[in-house]
C-alpha positions in Angstrom: 3.7 34.6 6.3 1.1 31.6 4.4 3.2 28.9 3.1 2.0 27.7 -0.5 0.3 24.2 -0.5 3.5 21.4 -1.3 2.2 20.7 -5.0 2.2 16.7 -5.3 2.7 14.8 -8.6 0.6 11.4 -9.0 1.4 8.5 -11.3 -1.0 5.7 -12.6 1.2 2.2 -13.1 0.0 -0.9 -14.0 1.3 -4.3 -12.5 2.6 -6.8 -15.6 4.0 -10.0 -13.8 2.8 -11.6 -10.9 -0.8 -13.0 -9.8 -1.9 -9.4 -9.4 -0.9 -8.4 -13.2 -3.4 -5.9 -14.9 -4.4 -4.2 -11.9 -4.1 -0.5 -11.9 -2.6 1.6 -9.1 -2.0 5.6 -8.0 1.0 6.4 -6.2 3.1 9.6 -5.3 5.9 10.5 -7.8 8.4 10.4 -5.1 6.9 6.6 -4.0 7.1 5.3 -7.8 10.9 5.8 -7.5 10.7 3.3 -4.8 8.5 0.4 -6.0 10.6 1.0 -9.4 13.5 0.8 -7.6 12.7 -2.6 -5.7 11.7 -4.1 -9.3 12.0 -2.5 -12.6 10.0 -4.7 -14.7 7.0 -5.7 -12.8 5.2 -2.1 -13.2 5.1 0.4 -16.4 3.7 3.4 -15.6 0.3 4.9 -17.8 0.7 8.1 -17.3 2.8 10.3 -15.3 3.3 14.0 -13.7 -0.7 14.2 -12.8 -1.3 17.2 -10.1 -4.8 16.4 -9.4 -5.1 13.5 -7.4 -9.0 12.7 -8.0 -8.0 12.5 -11.7 -5.1 10.0 -11.1 -7.7 8.4 -9.2 -10.1 8.4 -11.9 -7.9 7.0 -15.0 -6.6 4.1 -12.6 -10.2 2.7 -12.3 -11.7 3.8 -15.5 -15.3 3.1 -15.4 -15.5 1.4 -12.2 -17.4 2.7 -9.3 -19.2 5.5 -11.5 -23.0 5.9 -11.3 -25.0 3.6 -13.5 -27.4 5.5 -15.8 -31.0 4.4 -14.2 -34.1 3.3 -16.6 -36.7 6.0 -16.3 -39.8 4.4 -14.3 -42.3 3.8 -16.2 -45.8 5.5 -14.5 -49.0 3.9 -14.7 -51.9 5.7 -16.4 -55.1 6.2 -15.2 -57.6 6.3 -18.1 
């Protein structure tokens, strides 16, 4: 019998205090409980209950890492 894949919920959060303030990170919901339990005022959730890790990573990094649009190369014209 096949086992159904375990659904993992992802959380995107931002550090609001300390030297890493403004940094966004991704973790599982279980990891978030531990992180928030240690110091509840240090981080804030941006979004939770994300079912796709890629979507969570994209949300955390914004446009950083996206491909840059390139200008078309001009081809010389011979007359």
